[in-house]
N, CA, C, O and CB atoms as a CASP TS submission, in Angstrom:
PFRMAT TS
TARGET T0000
AUTHOR 0000-0000-0000
METHOD Language model
MODEL 1
PARENT N/A
ATOM      1  N   MET     1      76.003 124.817 148.840  1.00  0.00           N
ATOM      2  CA  MET     1      76.987 124.075 149.546  1.00  0.00           C
ATOM      3  C   MET     1      77.193 123.120 147.780  1.00  0.00           C
ATOM      4  O   MET     1      76.420 122.181 147.589  1.00  0.00           O
ATOM      5  CB  MET     1      76.277 123.073 151.360  1.00  0.00           C
ATOM      6  N   GLY     2      77.965 123.381 146.950  1.00  0.00           N
ATOM      7  CA  GLY     2      77.902 122.305 145.864  1.00  0.00           C
ATOM      8  C   GLY     2      78.959 120.817 146.376  1.00  0.00           C
ATOM      9  O   GLY     2      78.995 120.424 147.542  1.00  0.00           O
ATOM     10  N   LEU     3      79.616 120.272 145.418  1.00  0.00           N
ATOM     11  CA  LEU     3      80.285 119.339 145.798  1.00  0.00           C
ATOM     12  C   LEU     3      80.931 119.259 144.462  1.00  0.00           C
ATOM     13  O   LEU     3      80.388 119.017 143.384  1.00  0.00           O
ATOM     14  CB  LEU     3      79.571 118.188 146.416  1.00  0.00           C
ATOM     15  N   HIS     4      82.608 119.585 144.799  1.00  0.00           N
ATOM     16  CA  HIS     4      83.376 118.970 143.210  1.00  0.00           C
ATOM     17  C   HIS     4      83.440 117.056 143.046  1.00  0.00           C
ATOM     18  O   HIS     4      83.621 116.216 143.928  1.00  0.00           O
ATOM     19  CB  HIS     4      85.492 119.642 143.229  1.00  0.00           C
ATOM     20  N   ARG     5      83.226 116.894 141.662  1.00  0.00           N
ATOM     21  CA  ARG     5      83.066 115.955 141.408  1.00  0.00           C
ATOM     22  C   ARG     5      84.478 115.215 141.593  1.00  0.00           C
ATOM     23  O   ARG     5      85.552 115.765 141.835  1.00  0.00           O
ATOM     24  CB  ARG     5      82.422 116.014 140.322  1.00  0.00           C
ATOM     25  N   GLY     6      84.124 113.204 141.345  1.00  0.00           N
ATOM     26  CA  GLY     6      85.656 112.547 141.197  1.00  0.00           C
ATOM     27  C   GLY     6      86.053 112.508 142.519  1.00  0.00           C
ATOM     28  O   GLY     6      85.519 113.264 143.330  1.00  0.00           O
ATOM     29  N   ALA     7      87.244 111.438 142.972  1.00  0.00           N
ATOM     30  CA  ALA     7      87.761 110.511 143.496  1.00  0.00           C
ATOM     31  C   ALA     7      87.492 111.677 144.880  1.00  0.00           C
ATOM     32  O   ALA     7      87.330 112.874 144.642  1.00  0.00           O
ATOM     33  CB  ALA     7      89.302 109.854 142.839  1.00  0.00           C
ATOM     34  N   GLY     8      87.482 111.281 145.906  1.00  0.00           N
ATOM     35  CA  GLY     8      87.582 112.109 147.294  1.00  0.00           C
ATOM     36  C   GLY     8      87.115 113.340 147.098  1.00  0.00           C
ATOM     37  O   GLY     8      88.020 114.038 146.642  1.00  0.00           O
ATOM     38  N   ALA     9      85.961 114.025 147.253  1.00  0.00           N
ATOM     39  CA  ALA     9      85.189 115.058 146.776  1.00  0.00           C
ATOM     40  C   ALA     9      84.765 115.197 148.233  1.00  0.00           C
ATOM     41  O   ALA     9      84.366 114.530 149.187  1.00  0.00           O
ATOM     42  CB  ALA     9      84.066 114.797 145.524  1.00  0.00           C
ATOM     43  N   VAL    10      85.169 116.804 147.757  1.00  0.00           N
ATOM     44  CA  VAL    10      85.053 117.681 149.066  1.00  0.00           C
ATOM     45  C   VAL    10      83.748 118.216 149.016  1.00  0.00           C
ATOM     46  O   VAL    10      83.370 118.486 147.876  1.00  0.00           O
ATOM     47  CB  VAL    10      86.126 118.890 149.205  1.00  0.00           C
ATOM     48  N   PRO    11      82.806 118.486 150.105  1.00  0.00           N
ATOM     49  CA  PRO    11      81.531 120.319 149.599  1.00  0.00           C
ATOM     50  C   PRO    11      82.506 121.252 149.752  1.00  0.00           C
ATOM     51  O   PRO    11      83.346 121.341 150.648  1.00  0.00           O
ATOM     52  CB  PRO    11      79.840 121.030 150.963  1.00  0.00           C
ATOM     53  N   THR    12      82.252 122.211 148.424  1.00  0.00           N
ATOM     54  CA  THR    12      82.919 123.519 149.107  1.00  0.00           C
ATOM     55  C   THR    12      82.866 124.159 149.610  1.00  0.00           C
ATOM     56  O   THR    12      81.725 124.619 149.562  1.00  0.00           O
ATOM     57  CB  THR    12      83.198 124.132 148.933  1.00  0.00           C
ATOM     58  N   GLY    13      83.857 124.987 150.654  1.00  0.00           N
ATOM     59  CA  GLY    13      83.663 125.688 151.651  1.00  0.00           C
ATOM     60  C   GLY    13      84.484 125.084 152.960  1.00  0.00           C
ATOM     61  O   GLY    13      84.932 125.502 154.028  1.00  0.00           O
ATOM     62  N   ILE    14      84.407 123.906 152.253  1.00  0.00           N
ATOM     63  CA  ILE    14      85.249 122.497 153.591  1.00  0.00           C
ATOM     64  C   ILE    14      87.347 122.917 152.984  1.00  0.00           C
ATOM     65  O   ILE    14      87.849 122.738 151.874  1.00  0.00           O
ATOM     66  CB  ILE    14      84.422 119.537 152.750  1.00  0.00           C
ATOM     67  N   ALA    15      87.914 123.399 154.092  1.00  0.00           N
ATOM     68  CA  ALA    15      89.093 123.017 153.518  1.00  0.00           C
ATOM     69  C   ALA    15      89.567 121.551 153.819  1.00  0.00           C
ATOM     70  O   ALA    15      89.032 120.732 154.567  1.00  0.00           O
ATOM     71  CB  ALA    15      90.064 123.958 153.931  1.00  0.00           C
ATOM     72  N   ARG    16      91.074 121.375 152.803  1.00  0.00           N
ATOM     73  CA  ARG    16      91.156 119.752 152.307  1.00  0.00           C
ATOM     74  C   ARG    16      92.727 120.316 152.960  1.00  0.00           C
ATOM     75  O   ARG    16      93.499 121.118 152.434  1.00  0.00           O
ATOM     76  CB  ARG    16      90.808 119.009 150.159  1.00  0.00           C
ATOM     77  N   LEU    17      92.830 119.807 153.887  1.00  0.00           N
ATOM     78  CA  LEU    17      94.463 119.946 154.679  1.00  0.00           C
ATOM     79  C   LEU    17      95.875 118.927 154.194  1.00  0.00           C
ATOM     80  O   LEU    17      95.520 117.754 154.307  1.00  0.00           O
ATOM     81  CB  LEU    17      94.197 119.464 156.475  1.00  0.00           C
ATOM     82  N   LYS    18      96.622 118.974 153.942  1.00  0.00           N
ATOM     83  CA  LYS    18      97.800 118.565 153.546  1.00  0.00           C
ATOM     84  C   LYS    18      98.408 117.764 154.805  1.00  0.00           C
ATOM     85  O   LYS    18      98.938 118.569 155.571  1.00  0.00           O
ATOM     86  CB  LYS    18      98.625 119.771 153.045  1.00  0.00           C
ATOM     87  N   PRO    19      98.474 116.835 155.127  1.00  0.00           N
ATOM     88  CA  PRO    19      98.994 115.918 156.888  1.00  0.00           C
ATOM     89  C   PRO    19     100.431 116.948 157.248  1.00  0.00           C
ATOM     90  O   PRO    19     101.149 117.355 156.336  1.00  0.00           O
ATOM     91  CB  PRO    19      99.761 113.476 156.613  1.00  0.00           C
ATOM     92  N   LEU    20     100.680 117.257 158.635  1.00  0.00           N
ATOM     93  CA  LEU    20     101.950 117.730 158.894  1.00  0.00           C
ATOM     94  C   LEU    20     102.679 117.657 159.115  1.00  0.00           C
ATOM     95  O   LEU    20     102.431 116.801 158.266  1.00  0.00           O
ATOM     96  CB  LEU    20     102.205 118.091 159.178  1.00  0.00           C
ATOM     97  N   PRO    21     103.918 117.598 159.547  1.00  0.00           N
ATOM     98  CA  PRO    21     104.643 116.645 159.504  1.00  0.00           C
ATOM     99  C   PRO    21     104.671 116.862 161.408  1.00  0.00           C
ATOM    100  O   PRO    21     104.551 115.895 162.160  1.00  0.00           O
ATOM    101  CB  PRO    21     106.092 116.792 158.342  1.00  0.00           C
ATOM    102  N   GLY    22     104.812 117.996 161.802  1.00  0.00           N
ATOM    103  CA  GLY    22     104.777 118.547 163.329  1.00  0.00           C
ATOM    104  C   GLY    22     103.955 117.705 164.060  1.00  0.00           C
ATOM    105  O   GLY    22     104.248 117.401 165.216  1.00  0.00           O
ATOM    106  N   ALA    23     102.642 117.169 163.337  1.00  0.00           N
ATOM    107  CA  ALA    23     100.992 116.544 164.102  1.00  0.00           C
ATOM    108  C   ALA    23     101.654 115.511 164.406  1.00  0.00           C
ATOM    109  O   ALA    23     101.192 115.066 165.457  1.00  0.00           O
ATOM    110  CB  ALA    23      99.348 116.161 163.138  1.00  0.00           C
ATOM    111  N   THR    24     102.743 114.717 163.926  1.00  0.00           N
ATOM    112  CA  THR    24     102.989 113.161 164.004  1.00  0.00           C
ATOM    113  C   THR    24     102.911 112.617 165.876  1.00  0.00           C
ATOM    114  O   THR    24     102.335 111.738 166.518  1.00  0.00           O
ATOM    115  CB  THR    24     104.845 112.845 163.185  1.00  0.00           C
ATOM    116  N   THR    25     104.075 114.001 166.222  1.00  0.00           N
ATOM    117  CA  THR    25     104.012 113.480 167.456  1.00  0.00           C
ATOM    118  C   THR    25     103.281 113.771 168.845  1.00  0.00           C
ATOM    119  O   THR    25     103.367 113.112 169.882  1.00  0.00           O
ATOM    120  CB  THR    25     105.001 113.501 167.637  1.00  0.00           C
ATOM    121  N   PRO    26     102.423 115.112 168.561  1.00  0.00           N
ATOM    122  CA  PRO    26     100.886 115.506 168.999  1.00  0.00           C
ATOM    123  C   PRO    26     100.028 113.865 169.255  1.00  0.00           C
ATOM    124  O   PRO    26      99.610 113.214 170.212  1.00  0.00           O
ATOM    125  CB  PRO    26      99.998 116.608 167.443  1.00  0.00           C
ATOM    126  N   VAL    27     100.094 113.736 167.819  1.00  0.00           N
ATOM    127  CA  VAL    27      99.461 112.349 167.995  1.00  0.00           C
ATOM    128  C   VAL    27      99.427 111.059 168.715  1.00  0.00           C
ATOM    129  O   VAL    27      98.425 110.799 169.381  1.00  0.00           O
ATOM    130  CB  VAL    27      99.569 111.996 167.257  1.00  0.00           C
ATOM    131  N   ALA    28     100.332 110.287 168.661  1.00  0.00           N
ATOM    132  CA  ALA    28     101.343 109.392 168.951  1.00  0.00           C
ATOM    133  C   ALA    28     100.569 109.511 170.796  1.00  0.00           C
ATOM    134  O   ALA    28      99.914 108.701 171.452  1.00  0.00           O
ATOM    135  CB  ALA    28     103.318 110.036 168.452  1.00  0.00           C
ATOM    136  N   LYS    29     101.206 111.324 171.177  1.00  0.00           N
ATOM    137  CA  LYS    29     101.643 111.399 172.430  1.00  0.00           C
ATOM    138  C   LYS    29      99.825 111.015 173.353  1.00  0.00           C
ATOM    139  O   LYS    29      99.540 110.224 174.252  1.00  0.00           O
ATOM    140  CB  LYS    29     102.553 113.213 172.661  1.00  0.00           C
ATOM    141  N   ALA    30      99.097 111.874 172.675  1.00  0.00           N
ATOM    142  CA  ALA    30      97.426 111.661 173.115  1.00  0.00           C
ATOM    143  C   ALA    30      97.145 110.313 172.908  1.00  0.00           C
ATOM    144  O   ALA    30      96.851 109.624 173.886  1.00  0.00           O
ATOM    145  CB  ALA    30      96.257 112.543 172.198  1.00  0.00           C
ATOM    146  N   PHE    31      97.198 109.686 171.479  1.00  0.00           N
ATOM    147  CA  PHE    31      96.886 108.299 171.769  1.00  0.00           C
ATOM    148  C   PHE    31      97.361 107.210 172.740  1.00  0.00           C
ATOM    149  O   PHE    31      96.456 106.411 172.984  1.00  0.00           O
ATOM    150  CB  PHE    31      97.054 107.844 170.827  1.00  0.00           C
ATOM    151  N   VAL    32      98.280 107.002 173.235  1.00  0.00           N
ATOM    152  CA  VAL    32      99.237 106.618 174.219  1.00  0.00           C
ATOM    153  C   VAL    32      98.286 106.884 175.194  1.00  0.00           C
ATOM    154  O   VAL    32      97.657 105.900 175.584  1.00  0.00           O
ATOM    155  CB  VAL    32     100.666 107.345 174.316  1.00  0.00           C
ATOM    156  N   GLN    33      97.999 108.031 175.723  1.00  0.00           N
ATOM    157  CA  GLN    33      98.099 108.581 177.285  1.00  0.00           C
ATOM    158  C   GLN    33      96.081 108.286 177.289  1.00  0.00           C
ATOM    159  O   GLN    33      95.277 108.461 178.205  1.00  0.00           O
ATOM    160  CB  GLN    33      98.978 110.889 177.540  1.00  0.00           C
ATOM    161  N   TYR    34      95.901 107.874 176.080  1.00  0.00           N
ATOM    162  CA  TYR    34      94.406 107.283 176.016  1.00  0.00           C
ATOM    163  C   TYR    34      94.156 106.410 176.398  1.00  0.00           C
ATOM    164  O   TYR    34      93.306 106.264 177.277  1.00  0.00           O
ATOM    165  CB  TYR    34      93.856 107.077 175.099  1.00  0.00           C
ATOM    166  N   ARG    35      95.023 105.219 175.699  1.00  0.00           N
ATOM    167  CA  ARG    35      95.174 103.461 175.919  1.00  0.00           C
ATOM    168  C   ARG    35      95.253 103.307 177.297  1.00  0.00           C
ATOM    169  O   ARG    35      94.564 102.659 178.084  1.00  0.00           O
ATOM    170  CB  ARG    35      96.609 102.655 175.231  1.00  0.00           C
ATOM    171  N   ARG    36      96.679 104.361 177.511  1.00  0.00           N
ATOM    172  CA  ARG    36      97.106 104.441 179.251  1.00  0.00           C
ATOM    173  C   ARG    36      95.840 104.296 180.315  1.00  0.00           C
ATOM    174  O   ARG    36      95.654 103.476 181.215  1.00  0.00           O
ATOM    175  CB  ARG    36      97.836 106.113 179.641  1.00  0.00           C
ATOM    176  N   SER    37      95.083 105.361 179.877  1.00  0.00           N
ATOM    177  CA  SER    37      93.696 105.355 180.534  1.00  0.00           C
ATOM    178  C   SER    37      92.199 104.652 180.734  1.00  0.00           C
ATOM    179  O   SER    37      91.079 104.972 181.131  1.00  0.00           O
ATOM    180  CB  SER    37      93.449 106.143 180.235  1.00  0.00           C
ATOM    181  N   GLY    38      92.854 103.562 180.238  1.00  0.00           N
ATOM    182  CA  GLY    38      91.688 102.359 179.435  1.00  0.00           C
ATOM    183  C   GLY    38      90.838 102.919 178.526  1.00  0.00           C
ATOM    184  O   GLY    38      89.676 102.592 178.769  1.00  0.00           O
ATOM    185  N   GLY    39      90.942 103.574 177.655  1.00  0.00           N
ATOM    186  CA  GLY    39      90.604 104.110 176.435  1.00  0.00           C
ATOM    187  C   GLY    39      90.476 102.647 175.608  1.00  0.00           C
ATOM    188  O   GLY    39      91.353 101.844 175.926  1.00  0.00           O
ATOM    189  N   LEU    40      89.678 102.260 174.769  1.00  0.00           N
ATOM    190  CA  LEU    40      89.446 100.933 173.769  1.00  0.00           C
ATOM    191  C   LEU    40      89.288 101.023 172.334  1.00  0.00           C
ATOM    192  O   LEU    40      89.557 100.188 171.471  1.00  0.00           O
ATOM    193  CB  LEU    40      88.239 100.233 174.112  1.00  0.00           C
ATOM    194  N   LYS    41      88.934 101.871 172.261  1.00  0.00           N
ATOM    195  CA  LYS    41      88.392 102.378 171.090  1.00  0.00           C
ATOM    196  C   LYS    41      89.392 102.408 169.901  1.00  0.00           C
ATOM    197  O   LYS    41      90.396 103.053 170.203  1.00  0.00           O
ATOM    198  CB  LYS    41      87.875 103.707 171.372  1.00  0.00           C
ATOM    199  N   ASN    42      89.423 101.856 168.519  1.00  0.00           N
ATOM    200  CA  ASN    42      90.603 102.086 168.013  1.00  0.00           C
ATOM    201  C   ASN    42      90.002 103.208 167.158  1.00  0.00           C
ATOM    202  O   ASN    42      90.362 104.372 167.334  1.00  0.00           O
ATOM    203  CB  ASN    42      91.382 100.846 167.336  1.00  0.00           C
ATOM    204  N   LYS    43      89.310 102.954 166.458  1.00  0.00           N
ATOM    205  CA  LYS    43      88.884 104.300 165.680  1.00  0.00           C
ATOM    206  C   LYS    43      88.421 106.001 166.038  1.00  0.00           C
ATOM    207  O   LYS    43      87.992 106.923 165.346  1.00  0.00           O
ATOM    208  CB  LYS    43      87.840 103.847 165.103  1.00  0.00           C
ATOM    209  N   ALA    44      88.784 105.830 167.572  1.00  0.00           N
ATOM    210  CA  ALA    44      89.118 107.057 168.609  1.00  0.00           C
ATOM    211  C   ALA    44      90.340 107.768 168.041  1.00  0.00           C
ATOM    212  O   ALA    44      90.491 108.962 168.298  1.00  0.00           O
ATOM    213  CB  ALA    44      89.481 106.521 170.240  1.00  0.00           C
ATOM    214  N   LEU    45      91.515 106.901 167.036  1.00  0.00           N
ATOM    215  CA  LEU    45      92.624 107.704 166.767  1.00  0.00           C
ATOM    216  C   LEU    45      92.514 108.610 165.790  1.00  0.00           C
ATOM    217  O   LEU    45      93.432 109.373 165.489  1.00  0.00           O
ATOM    218  CB  LEU    45      93.627 107.021 166.506  1.00  0.00           C
ATOM    219  N   GLY    46      90.943 108.578 165.010  1.00  0.00           N
ATOM    220  CA  GLY    46      90.553 109.774 164.176  1.00  0.00           C
ATOM    221  C   GLY    46      90.729 111.168 164.640  1.00  0.00           C
ATOM    222  O   GLY    46      91.581 111.971 164.261  1.00  0.00           O
ATOM    223  N   ASP    47      89.704 111.348 165.603  1.00  0.00           N
ATOM    224  CA  ASP    47      90.227 112.113 166.892  1.00  0.00           C
ATOM    225  C   ASP    47      91.181 112.935 167.151  1.00  0.00           C
ATOM    226  O   ASP    47      91.166 114.158 167.291  1.00  0.00           O
ATOM    227  CB  ASP    47      90.510 111.467 167.659  1.00  0.00           C
ATOM    228  N   PHE    48      92.233 111.976 167.218  1.00  0.00           N
ATOM    229  CA  PHE    48      93.459 112.580 167.854  1.00  0.00           C
ATOM    230  C   PHE    48      94.209 112.719 166.451  1.00  0.00           C
ATOM    231  O   PHE    48      95.253 113.363 166.554  1.00  0.00           O
ATOM    232  CB  PHE    48      94.294 111.568 169.138  1.00  0.00           C
ATOM    233  N   LEU    49      93.956 112.320 165.325  1.00  0.00           N
ATOM    234  CA  LEU    49      95.217 113.405 164.136  1.00  0.00           C
ATOM    235  C   LEU    49      94.360 114.540 163.911  1.00  0.00           C
ATOM    236  O   LEU    49      94.956 115.601 163.726  1.00  0.00           O
ATOM    237  CB  LEU    49      95.752 112.649 162.205  1.00  0.00           C
ATOM    238  N   ILE    50      92.839 114.575 163.879  1.00  0.00           N
ATOM    239  CA  ILE    50      91.859 116.000 163.693  1.00  0.00           C
ATOM    240  C   ILE    50      92.580 117.305 165.103  1.00  0.00           C
ATOM    241  O   ILE    50      92.905 118.493 165.108  1.00  0.00           O
ATOM    242  CB  ILE    50      89.600 115.376 164.171  1.00  0.00           C
ATOM    243  N   GLY    51      92.523 115.930 166.325  1.00  0.00           N
ATOM    244  CA  GLY    51      93.006 117.340 167.072  1.00  0.00           C
ATOM    245  C   GLY    51      94.501 117.953 166.745  1.00  0.00           C
ATOM    246  O   GLY    51      94.897 119.118 166.714  1.00  0.00           O
ATOM    247  N   ALA    52      95.198 116.649 166.504  1.00  0.00           N
ATOM    248  CA  ALA    52      96.366 117.238 166.972  1.00  0.00           C
ATOM    249  C   ALA    52      97.162 118.605 165.581  1.00  0.00           C
ATOM    250  O   ALA    52      98.092 119.410 165.516  1.00  0.00           O
ATOM    251  CB  ALA    52      97.450 115.671 167.332  1.00  0.00           C
ATOM    252  N   HIS    53      96.007 118.086 164.715  1.00  0.00           N
ATOM    253  CA  HIS    53      96.249 119.073 163.392  1.00  0.00           C
ATOM    254  C   HIS    53      96.208 120.062 163.341  1.00  0.00           C
ATOM    255  O   HIS    53      97.040 120.830 162.859  1.00  0.00           O
ATOM    256  CB  HIS    53      95.676 119.060 162.505  1.00  0.00           C
ATOM    257  N   ALA    54      94.720 120.400 164.075  1.00  0.00           N
ATOM    258  CA  ALA    54      94.245 121.343 164.332  1.00  0.00           C
ATOM    259  C   ALA    54      95.175 122.092 165.689  1.00  0.00           C
ATOM    260  O   ALA    54      95.346 123.311 165.712  1.00  0.00           O
ATOM    261  CB  ALA    54      92.838 120.959 164.463  1.00  0.00           C
ATOM    262  N   ALA    55      95.631 121.332 166.590  1.00  0.00           N
ATOM    263  CA  ALA    55      96.271 122.244 167.519  1.00  0.00           C
ATOM    264  C   ALA    55      97.956 122.995 166.952  1.00  0.00           C
ATOM    265  O   ALA    55      98.505 124.021 167.354  1.00  0.00           O
ATOM    266  CB  ALA    55      96.431 121.232 168.970  1.00  0.00           C
ATOM    267  N   VAL    56      98.403 122.005 165.909  1.00  0.00           N
ATOM    268  CA  VAL    56     100.111 122.319 165.115  1.00  0.00           C
ATOM    269  C   VAL    56      99.530 123.708 163.852  1.00  0.00           C
ATOM    270  O   VAL    56     100.131 124.650 163.337  1.00  0.00           O
ATOM    271  CB  VAL    56     100.984 120.221 163.860  1.00  0.00           C
ATOM    272  N   SER    57      98.029 123.176 163.743  1.00  0.00           N
ATOM    273  CA  SER    57      97.768 124.508 162.349  1.00  0.00           C
ATOM    274  C   SER    57      97.840 125.803 162.950  1.00  0.00           C
ATOM    275  O   SER    57      98.306 126.799 162.396  1.00  0.00           O
ATOM    276  CB  SER    57      96.062 124.530 161.484  1.00  0.00           C
ATOM    277  N   GLY    58      97.057 125.724 164.836  1.00  0.00           N
ATOM    278  CA  GLY    58      95.624 126.943 165.160  1.00  0.00           C
ATOM    279  C   GLY    58      94.393 126.818 164.319  1.00  0.00           C
ATOM    280  O   GLY    58      94.100 127.798 163.634  1.00  0.00           O
ATOM    281  N   LEU    59      93.805 126.002 164.279  1.00  0.00           N
ATOM    282  CA  LEU    59      92.573 125.715 163.333  1.00  0.00           C
ATOM    283  C   LEU    59      91.509 124.985 164.320  1.00  0.00           C
ATOM    284  O   LEU    59      91.630 123.881 164.850  1.00  0.00           O
ATOM    285  CB  LEU    59      93.016 124.651 161.917  1.00  0.00           C
ATOM    286  N   PRO    60      90.443 125.898 164.419  1.00  0.00           N
ATOM    287  CA  PRO    60      89.076 125.275 165.248  1.00  0.00           C
ATOM    288  C   PRO    60      88.719 124.399 164.770  1.00  0.00           C
ATOM    289  O   PRO    60      88.542 124.434 163.552  1.00  0.00           O
ATOM    290  CB  PRO    60      87.896 125.948 165.409  1.00  0.00           C
ATOM    291  N   VAL    61      88.425 123.113 165.573  1.00  0.00           N
ATOM    292  CA  VAL    61      87.202 121.524 165.443  1.00  0.00           C
ATOM    293  C   VAL    61      85.700 122.009 165.765  1.00  0.00           C
ATOM    294  O   VAL    61      85.158 122.444 166.781  1.00  0.00           O
ATOM    295  CB  VAL    61      87.580 120.015 166.932  1.00  0.00           C
ATOM    296  N   LEU    62      85.230 121.722 164.340  1.00  0.00           N
ATOM    297  CA  LEU    62      83.672 121.394 164.826  1.00  0.00           C
ATOM    298  C   LEU    62      83.431 119.875 165.049  1.00  0.00           C
ATOM    299  O   LEU    62      83.727 118.915 164.338  1.00  0.00           O
ATOM    300  CB  LEU    62      82.530 121.894 163.648  1.00  0.00           C
ATOM    301  N   THR    63      82.652 119.965 166.543  1.00  0.00           N
ATOM    302  CA  THR    63      83.200 118.407 166.772  1.00  0.00           C
ATOM    303  C   THR    63      81.835 118.663 168.102  1.00  0.00           C
ATOM    304  O   THR    63      81.521 119.768 168.544  1.00  0.00           O
ATOM    305  CB  THR    63      85.492 117.991 167.340  1.00  0.00           C
ATOM    306  N   ARG    64      81.297 117.518 168.463  1.00  0.00           N
ATOM    307  CA  ARG    64      80.124 117.041 169.622  1.00  0.00           C
ATOM    308  C   ARG    64      80.657 116.136 170.789  1.00  0.00           C
ATOM    309  O   ARG    64      80.084 115.727 171.799  1.00  0.00           O
ATOM    310  CB  ARG    64      78.884 116.101 168.883  1.00  0.00           C
ATOM    311  N   ASP    65      82.491 115.877 170.131  1.00  0.00           N
ATOM    312  CA  ASP    65      82.825 115.265 171.885  1.00  0.00           C
ATOM    313  C   ASP    65      83.875 116.285 171.877  1.00  0.00           C
ATOM    314  O   ASP    65      84.958 116.293 171.292  1.00  0.00           O
ATOM    315  CB  ASP    65      83.487 113.291 172.312  1.00  0.00           C
ATOM    316  N   ILE    66      83.093 117.509 172.978  1.00  0.00           N
ATOM    317  CA  ILE    66      84.092 118.424 173.280  1.00  0.00           C
ATOM    318  C   ILE    66      84.829 117.658 174.777  1.00  0.00           C
ATOM    319  O   ILE    66      86.030 117.835 174.983  1.00  0.00           O
ATOM    320  CB  ILE    66      83.328 120.098 173.481  1.00  0.00           C
ATOM    321  N   ARG    67      84.156 116.990 175.553  1.00  0.00           N
ATOM    322  CA  ARG    67      85.180 116.450 176.045  1.00  0.00           C
ATOM    323  C   ARG    67      87.046 115.444 176.277  1.00  0.00           C
ATOM    324  O   ARG    67      88.060 115.509 176.971  1.00  0.00           O
ATOM    325  CB  ARG    67      84.538 116.290 176.214  1.00  0.00           C
ATOM    326  N   ARG    68      86.327 114.448 174.904  1.00  0.00           N
ATOM    327  CA  ARG    68      87.796 114.237 173.948  1.00  0.00           C
ATOM    328  C   ARG    68      88.936 115.525 173.736  1.00  0.00           C
ATOM    329  O   ARG    68      90.065 115.736 174.177  1.00  0.00           O
ATOM    330  CB  ARG    68      87.270 113.875 172.278  1.00  0.00           C
ATOM    331  N   TYR    69      88.136 116.155 172.948  1.00  0.00           N
ATOM    332  CA  TYR    69      89.262 117.090 172.486  1.00  0.00           C
ATOM    333  C   TYR    69      89.722 117.898 173.417  1.00  0.00           C
ATOM    334  O   TYR    69      90.884 118.215 173.164  1.00  0.00           O
ATOM    335  CB  TYR    69      88.928 117.920 171.442  1.00  0.00           C
ATOM    336  N   THR    70      89.220 118.478 174.611  1.00  0.00           N
ATOM    337  CA  THR    70      88.942 119.374 175.838  1.00  0.00           C
ATOM    338  C   THR    70      90.117 118.634 176.690  1.00  0.00           C
ATOM    339  O   THR    70      90.949 119.485 177.003  1.00  0.00           O
ATOM    340  CB  THR    70      87.175 119.304 176.568  1.00  0.00           C
ATOM    341  N   ALA    71      90.539 117.093 177.264  1.00  0.00           N
ATOM    342  CA  ALA    71      90.989 116.365 177.951  1.00  0.00           C
ATOM    343  C   ALA    71      92.597 116.242 176.976  1.00  0.00           C
ATOM    344  O   ALA    71      93.641 116.055 177.601  1.00  0.00           O
ATOM    345  CB  ALA    71      89.911 115.119 178.218  1.00  0.00           C
ATOM    346  N   TYR    72      92.614 116.379 175.319  1.00  0.00           N
ATOM    347  CA  TYR    72      93.585 115.977 174.823  1.00  0.00           C
ATOM    348  C   TYR    72      94.850 116.648 174.136  1.00  0.00           C
ATOM    349  O   TYR    72      96.022 116.301 173.989  1.00  0.00           O
ATOM    350  CB  TYR    72      93.098 115.363 174.237  1.00  0.00           C
ATOM    351  N   PHE    73      93.789 118.223 173.631  1.00  0.00           N
ATOM    352  CA  PHE    73      94.139 118.644 172.947  1.00  0.00           C
ATOM    353  C   PHE    73      93.298 120.759 173.602  1.00  0.00           C
ATOM    354  O   PHE    73      92.586 121.564 173.002  1.00  0.00           O
ATOM    355  CB  PHE    73      93.788 117.537 171.566  1.00  0.00           C
ATOM    356  N   PRO    74      93.901 120.776 174.932  1.00  0.00           N
ATOM    357  CA  PRO    74      93.834 121.755 175.511  1.00  0.00           C
ATOM    358  C   PRO    74      93.692 123.202 175.018  1.00  0.00           C
ATOM    359  O   PRO    74      92.902 124.032 175.466  1.00  0.00           O
ATOM    360  CB  PRO    74      94.644 121.596 176.082  1.00  0.00           C
ATOM    361  N   SER    75      94.706 123.402 173.882  1.00  0.00           N
ATOM    362  CA  SER    75      94.540 124.473 173.430  1.00  0.00           C
ATOM    363  C   SER    75      93.930 124.881 171.949  1.00  0.00           C
ATOM    364  O   SER    75      94.257 125.883 171.313  1.00  0.00           O
ATOM    365  CB  SER    75      95.592 124.843 173.634  1.00  0.00           C
ATOM    366  N   VAL    76      92.802 123.708 171.473  1.00  0.00           N
ATOM    367  CA  VAL    76      92.556 124.044 170.439  1.00  0.00           C
ATOM    368  C   VAL    76      91.191 124.307 170.702  1.00  0.00           C
ATOM    369  O   VAL    76      90.620 123.574 171.509  1.00  0.00           O
ATOM    370  CB  VAL    76      92.945 123.233 169.481  1.00  0.00           C
ATOM    371  N   ARG    77      90.394 125.489 170.005  1.00  0.00           N
ATOM    372  CA  ARG    77      89.636 126.212 169.636  1.00  0.00           C
ATOM    373  C   ARG    77      88.460 125.493 169.265  1.00  0.00           C
ATOM    374  O   ARG    77      88.451 125.301 168.049  1.00  0.00           O
ATOM    375  CB  ARG    77      90.152 126.922 168.813  1.00  0.00           C
ATOM    376  N   LEU    78      86.928 124.769 170.166  1.00  0.00           N
ATOM    377  CA  LEU    78      85.743 123.936 169.650  1.00  0.00           C
ATOM    378  C   LEU    78      85.188 124.882 169.072  1.00  0.00           C
ATOM    379  O   LEU    78      85.291 126.105 169.167  1.00  0.00           O
ATOM    380  CB  LEU    78      84.805 123.184 170.591  1.00  0.00           C
ATOM    381  N   VAL    79      84.378 123.976 168.251  1.00  0.00           N
ATOM    382  CA  VAL    79      83.079 125.049 167.925  1.00  0.00           C
ATOM    383  C   VAL    79      81.666 123.284 168.042  1.00  0.00           C
ATOM    384  O   VAL    79      81.636 122.348 167.243  1.00  0.00           O
ATOM    385  CB  VAL    79      83.367 126.256 165.458  1.00  0.00           C
ATOM    386  N   ALA    80      80.999 123.427 168.966  1.00  0.00           N
ATOM    387  CA  ALA    80      79.679 122.767 168.794  1.00  0.00           C
ATOM    388  C   ALA    80      78.490 123.240 168.905  1.00  0.00           C
ATOM    389  O   ALA    80      77.968 124.291 169.278  1.00  0.00           O
ATOM    390  CB  ALA    80      79.568 121.932 169.458  1.00  0.00           C
ATOM    391  N   PRO    81      78.152 122.179 168.479  1.00  0.00           N
ATOM    392  CA  PRO    81      76.810 123.014 167.947  1.00  0.00           C
ATOM    393  C   PRO    81      75.895 122.668 168.949  1.00  0.00           C
ATOM    394  O   PRO    81      76.296 121.691 169.582  1.00  0.00           O
ATOM    395  CB  PRO    81      76.162 122.608 166.386  1.00  0.00           C
ATOM    396  N   PRO    82      74.309 123.306 169.508  1.00  0.00           N
ATOM    397  CA  PRO    82      74.013 123.170 170.865  1.00  0.00           C
ATOM    398  C   PRO    82      72.771 122.082 170.671  1.00  0.00           C
ATOM    399  O   PRO    82      72.169 121.650 171.654  1.00  0.00           O
ATOM    400  CB  PRO    82      73.640 124.696 171.651  1.00  0.00           C
TER
END
């Protein structure tokens, strides 16, 4: 797997998707639910962006944090390393 050189280099074989307008509502709802249930980490927002985009576009997510994705995005197929 090689790298494309330049700003925003992405390994070959990795999809780079444009933001989906339909993903903003699921992101907001999931993050509000997370914060109301006692979630304190602001850096968790990235996980919610990824989860919402996967849910809207029907793509799987590679993650080690199965619990969060299952709780907030149950329709997303998860791929977890052993």
